[in-house]
C-alpha positions in Angstrom: -83.4 31.9 120.5 -80.0 32.1 118.8 -81.3 30.1 115.8 -84.6 29.4 114.1 -85.8 26.0 113.0 -88.2 25.6 110.0 -89.7 22.2 109.3 -92.4 23.3 106.8 -90.7 21.3 104.0 -90.8 18.1 106.1 -94.6 17.9 106.4 -97.1 16.1 104.2 -95.9 15.9 100.6 -92.2 16.3 101.5 -92.1 14.0 104.5 -94.7 13.0 107.1 -98.2 14.0 108.1 -99.0 16.5 110.8 -100.8 13.7 112.8 -97.7 11.5 112.7 -95.6 14.4 114.1 -98.2 15.1 116.8 -98.2 11.4 117.8 -94.4 11.3 118.2 -94.5 14.5 120.2 -97.1 13.1 122.5 -95.0 9.9 123.0 -92.1 12.1 124.3 -94.1 13.3 127.2 -92.9 10.8 129.8 -89.2 11.2 128.8 -89.5 15.0 129.0 -91.0 14.8 132.4 -88.2 12.5 133.6 -85.5 14.8 132.2 -87.2 17.9 133.7 -87.1 16.3 137.1 -83.5 15.2 136.7 -82.5 18.6 135.6 -84.3 20.1 138.6 -82.7 17.8 141.2 -79.3 17.8 139.6 -79.2 14.1 138.8 -78.6 14.4 135.1 -75.1 15.8 134.7 -75.4 16.8 131.1 -78.4 19.0 131.7 -76.7 20.8 134.5 -73.4 21.6 132.7 -74.6 24.8 131.1 -75.2 26.5 134.5 -72.0 25.3 136.1 -69.1 27.7 136.7 -67.2 26.0 139.5 -65.1 23.9 137.0 -64.1 26.8 134.8 -61.4 28.3 137.1 -59.0 25.3 136.4 -59.8 25.5 132.7 -59.0 29.2 132.4 -55.9 28.9 134.5 -54.5 26.1 132.3 -55.6 27.8 129.1 -53.8 31.1 130.2 -50.6 29.1 130.7 -50.8 27.5 127.3 -51.6 30.8 125.6 -48.6 32.5 127.2 -46.0 29.8 126.8 -46.6 28.0 123.5 -46.7 28.6 119.8 -48.4 25.3 119.1 -50.7 23.1 121.1 -51.3 19.4 120.2 -54.5 17.8 121.3 -54.2 14.0 121.5 -57.6 12.3 121.5 -60.1 10.7 119.2 -63.9 10.7 118.7 -65.7 12.6 121.5 -62.3 13.6 123.0 -61.5 15.7 120.0 -64.5 16.5 117.8 -66.2 18.9 120.2 -63.1 20.9 120.9 -62.2 20.9 117.2 -65.7 22.3 116.4 -65.3 25.1 119.0 -61.8 26.2 118.1 -62.8 26.5 114.4 -64.4 29.8 115.5 -62.3 32.9 115.2 -60.1 33.6 118.3 -60.7 36.8 120.1 -57.0 37.7 120.2 -53.6 36.1 119.6 -53.6 32.4 120.3 -51.3 29.4 119.6 -52.0 27.1 116.7 -54.0 24.1 117.8 -53.7 20.8 116.0 -55.8 17.7 116.8 -54.0 14.4 116.3 -57.0 12.1 116.0 -55.6 9.3 113.9 -52.5 7.0 114.3 -51.4 7.2 110.7 -47.6 7.4 111.1 -47.1 9.7 108.1 -49.8 12.2 109.3 -48.5 12.0 112.8 -44.9 12.7 111.8 -46.0 15.5 109.5 -47.7 17.4 112.3 -44.7 17.0 114.6 -42.4 18.2 111.9 -44.2 21.6 111.9 -43.6 22.2 115.6 -40.8 23.4 117.7 -41.2 21.0 120.6 -39.6 23.5 123.1 -42.5 25.8 122.3 -45.3 23.2 122.0 -47.9 22.2 124.6 -49.7 18.9 124.7 -53.2 18.0 126.1 -54.1 14.3 126.2 -57.8 13.5 126.5 -59.3 10.1 127.1 -62.3 9.5 129.3 -61.4 5.9 130.1 -57.7 6.6 130.2 -57.2 3.4 128.2 -57.9 4.4 124.6 -55.2 2.6 122.6 -54.8 5.3 119.9 -54.4 8.1 122.4 -52.1 6.2 124.6 -49.9 5.2 121.7 -49.7 8.8 120.5 -48.8 9.9 124.0 -46.1 7.2 124.5 -44.7 8.0 121.0 -44.1 11.6 121.7 -42.9 11.4 125.4 -39.3 10.6 124.5 -39.1 13.5 122.1 -40.5 16.0 124.6 -38.2 14.6 127.2 -35.2 15.3 124.9 -36.5 18.7 123.9 -37.4 20.2 127.3 -36.1 17.7 129.9 -38.0 15.4 132.2 -38.3 18.0 134.9 -40.1 20.4 132.6 -42.7 17.9 131.2 -45.3 19.0 133.7 -45.1 22.5 132.3 -45.9 21.5 128.7 -48.3 18.5 129.2 -51.7 18.1 130.8 -54.3 15.3 130.9 -58.1 15.1 131.0 -59.4 11.7 132.1 -61.9 10.0 134.5 -61.3 10.6 138.2 -61.2 6.9 139.1 -58.9 6.2 142.0 -58.7 2.4 141.9 -57.6 0.8 139.7 -55.7 3.7 138.0 -56.1 3.9 134.3 -52.9 3.7 132.2 -53.2 7.4 131.3 -53.7 8.6 134.9 -50.8 6.3 136.0 -48.5 7.9 133.4 -49.6 11.4 134.3 -49.0 10.7 138.0 -45.6 9.3 137.4 -44.6 12.5 135.4 -46.5 14.8 137.9 -48.6 16.2 135.0 -51.6 18.4 135.7 -54.8 16.4 135.5 -58.3 17.7 134.9 -61.1 15.3 135.8 -63.4 14.2 132.9 -67.0 14.2 134.2 -67.6 10.6 135.1 -71.3 10.8 134.2 -70.9 12.4 130.7 -69.7 10.3 127.8 -67.2 11.6 125.3 -69.6 12.5 122.5 -71.7 14.6 125.0 -68.6 16.3 126.5 -68.2 19.3 124.2 -69.5 21.7 126.9 -67.2 20.3 129.6 -63.5 20.9 130.0 -63.0 18.4 127.0 -64.2 21.0 124.6 -63.9 24.2 126.6 -60.1 23.9 127.4 -59.1 24.0 123.7 -61.7 26.8 123.2 -60.3 28.9 126.0 -56.7 28.4 124.7 -58.0 29.9 121.5 -59.3 32.9 123.4 -62.9 32.0 123.2 -65.3 32.5 126.2 -66.5 29.2 127.8 -69.2 31.0 129.7 -70.8 32.3 126.6 -70.7 28.7 125.1 -72.6 27.5 128.2 -75.0 30.4 128.2 -76.0 29.6 124.6 -76.6 26.0 125.6 -78.7 27.1 128.5 -81.1 29.0 126.2 -82.0 25.7 124.6 -82.6 23.9 127.9 -84.7 26.9 129.0 -86.8 26.6 125.8 -87.4 22.9 126.6 -88.0 22.9 130.3 -88.7 26.4 131.5 -90.9 28.1 128.9 -94.2 26.3 128.8 -95.0 23.5 126.5 -91.8 21.6 125.7 -93.3 20.0 122.6 -93.1 23.4 121.0 -89.3 23.7 121.5 -87.0 23.2 118.5 -85.0 20.1 119.7 -88.1 18.2 120.8 -89.8 18.9 117.5 -86.6 17.8 115.7 -86.5 14.5 117.6 -90.2 13.8 116.8 -89.6 14.7 113.2 -86.5 12.5 112.8 -88.0 9.5 114.4 -91.2 9.9 112.4 -89.4 10.2 109.2 -87.4 7.0 110.0 -90.3 5.0 111.3 -93.1 6.1 109.0 -91.4 7.9 106.1 -88.8 5.3 105.0 -85.9 7.6 105.8 -82.6 5.9 106.6 -80.0 8.7 106.2 -79.6 12.1 107.9 -77.7 14.8 105.9 -76.1 17.6 108.0 -75.2 20.4 105.6 -74.1 23.8 107.0 -73.3 26.5 104.5 -70.9 28.4 106.8 -67.3 27.4 106.8 -67.0 27.9 110.5 -69.5 25.1 111.0 -67.7 22.6 108.8 -66.3 20.6 111.8 -69.8 20.7 113.4 -71.0 18.2 110.8 -68.5 15.6 111.9 -69.2 16.2 115.6 -72.9 15.7 114.8 -72.2 12.5 112.8 -70.5 10.8 115.8 -73.2 12.0 118.2 -76.0 10.7 116.0 -74.4 7.5 114.8 -73.0 6.3 118.1 -76.1 7.2 120.1 -78.8 5.8 117.8 -77.2 2.9 115.8 -78.3 0.0 117.9 -80.5 -3.1 117.7 -80.9 -2.7 113.9 -82.2 0.9 114.4 -80.8 4.3 113.6 -80.3 6.8 110.7 -76.9 7.0 109.0 -75.5 10.5 109.4 -73.7 12.1 106.4 -71.6 15.2 106.7 -72.0 17.6 103.8 -70.9 21.2 103.1 -72.6 23.9 101.1 -71.8 25.0 98.4 -69.4 22.2 97.8 -71.9 19.4 97.9 -74.3 21.1 95.5 -71.7 20.1 93.0 -70.9 16.6 94.3 -73.9 15.1 96.0 -77.0 17.0 95.0 -77.5 14.9 91.9 -77.9 11.8 94.0 -80.1 13.6 96.5 -82.6 14.8 93.9 -82.6 11.9 91.4 -81.5 8.9 93.6 -83.3 7.0 96.4 -85.7 9.2 98.4 -84.3 7.9 101.7 -82.7 11.0 103.1 -83.6 13.7 105.7 -81.8 17.0 105.2 -80.8 19.6 107.8 -79.4 22.8 106.2 -77.8 25.4 108.5 -78.0 28.7 106.8 -76.4 32.1 107.6 -77.2 35.6 106.6 -74.3 36.3 104.1 -76.2 38.7 101.8 -74.4 42.0 101.2 -71.2 40.7 102.8 -67.8 39.8 101.4 -65.7 41.2 98.6 -67.3 42.7 95.5 -67.4 40.6 92.4 -65.5 42.5 89.6 -67.0 42.0 86.1 -65.6 45.1 84.6 -64.1 44.9 81.1 -60.6 45.1 82.7 -61.3 42.1 84.8 -63.1 40.1 82.0 -61.7 41.4 78.7 -63.5 38.7 76.7 -66.9 40.3 77.6 -69.2 40.0 80.5 -72.7 39.7 79.1 -73.0 36.2 80.4 -71.9 37.4 83.9 -74.6 40.0 84.2 -76.3 38.1 87.1 -73.1 38.8 89.2 -73.1 42.5 88.4 -72.9 44.7 91.6 -72.9 41.6 93.7 -70.7 40.4 96.6 -69.5 36.9 97.4 -72.0 36.7 100.2 -74.8 37.3 97.7 -73.9 34.2 95.8 -73.8 32.2 99.0 -77.2 33.5 100.0 -78.7 32.6 96.7 -77.1 29.2 96.6 -78.3 28.1 100.0 -81.9 29.2 99.2 -81.7 27.5 95.8 -80.7 24.2 97.5 -83.6 24.4 99.9 -86.1 25.2 97.1 -84.8 22.4 94.8 -84.8 19.7 97.5 -88.4 20.7 98.6 -89.6 20.8 95.0 -88.4 17.2 94.6 -90.3 16.1 97.7 -87.3 15.7 99.9 -87.8 16.5 103.6 -85.5 19.4 104.3 -85.3 21.2 107.6 -83.8 24.7 107.7 -81.9 26.1 110.7 -81.1 29.8 110.3 -78.5 31.6 112.4 -77.6 35.3 112.3 -74.0 34.8 113.5 -71.7 32.0 114.5 -70.1 32.8 117.9 -69.6 31.0 121.2 -73.2 31.3 122.2 -74.7 30.2 118.9 -72.4 27.2 118.8 -73.3 26.2 122.3 -76.9 26.4 121.5 -76.6 24.3 118.4 -74.6 21.7 120.2 -77.2 21.5 123.0 -80.0 21.4 120.5 -78.6 18.3 118.8 -77.6 16.6 122.1 -81.2 16.9 123.3 -82.6 16.0 119.9 -80.4 12.9 119.8 -81.4 11.7 123.3 -85.1 12.1 122.6 -84.8 10.4 119.2 -83.2 7.5 121.0 -86.2 7.4 123.3 -88.6 7.1 120.3 -86.3 4.4 118.8 -86.2 2.5 122.1 -82.4 2.5 122.4 -80.0 3.7 125.0 -78.3 6.9 123.7 -75.4 6.7 126.1 -73.8 3.3 125.3 -71.7 2.1 122.4 -71.3 -1.7 122.8 -70.2 -2.3 119.2 -67.4 0.3 119.6 -66.2 -1.5 122.7 -66.0 -4.8 120.8 -63.8 -3.1 118.2 -61.4 -1.9 121.0 -61.1 -5.4 122.4 -60.4 -6.9 119.0 -57.7 -4.2 118.3 -55.9 -5.2 121.5 -56.1 -8.9 120.5 -54.7 -8.2 117.1 -51.7 -6.5 118.7 -51.3 -9.4 121.1 -51.5 -12.0 118.2 -54.7 -13.4 119.6 -57.2 -12.1 117.0 -57.3 -15.3 114.9 -58.2 -17.5 117.8 -60.7 -14.9 119.0 -62.6 -14.5 115.7 -62.9 -18.3 115.5 -64.5 -18.5 118.9 -61.4 -19.5 121.0 -59.8 -17.7 123.8 -56.4 -17.3 122.2 -53.1 -18.4 123.7 
């Protein structure tokens, strides 16, 4: 495996009993059988994405064009249309690549600030919306179209803009209709995979490929996780299945209501926010769920750890740790660097920056465990395409199975849809009547 999961600090005194965990694992048996059959017969699209290669030709061709032609690439999309790609492109590119910026919000000041940094004649745009009707994304797109038309001319729009959206023929979504009118390249969003599960599809892999990353390696990493669940004996011994049983048991029997995701590696910082959407939108239904919180080591040792240790004992911690020891620049405590004396800095003598990170991450694990907080540790040797693909698949499977134990559908988001409807009504001046129970004018 590309990572190792340790849950020792979540059992008994720090979390739940072994018998509670075993009971939850046993309850997952029917779901695992259904998923295994669906993976085998190809009826579960998400479980078959890692082995697909037929869709990557279009991704790589478009990525090569963007890499060759542009200094900047703007990704218009929000939620699942951006978080997966943003997580992947945070890795180091293999060679020269354009600067990619994700325009996720519709704050006018932030939007204008990004555009001000770009030469539009050397800027590519990718618009991503599964439904093709996301108001924020459509508004961003419609706001920049006139500027690009002025910068490159209407005839050249198809060379600098592309769209990823559902392949629905009738009725056409607004996004697909606009793309057709402008003859823009369109990549089909997988109809059976929702946005928050789409990181391993063209939604996440196109931005990654533009950065020079290898989509095949991302999927190969994801496949190692699926193999551990479905192809290597007892699935209840695989990391994502154990993770689901653990999370559900802590919620249902341990009084845990919050899930802290805390990687210690900067390249995983966006991963926390990708996880938060996946976890919140999939599980938060019918009064159930665990509130996800994104944290970042070592930063949050100095901002949240006080609460975690001395506040309510209602949190489940996942710490993702690297192997930074003996890496990074040396810490200079010579008299020339610290002329006032360095006796109080002796603990840093002959150390590197990575040594401090290694000590800090282990100290946080030990401190949380000593205070009886359930803390799961996931260790990785390196962060590359394969490892990130594995971590993403781990948490997608873990989320789906946790939803099974909660008794909720992990693929819907009815409350989000309500918000979208109300947003449209506000813009139409119908919100007041709607919130009072009327139908509006």
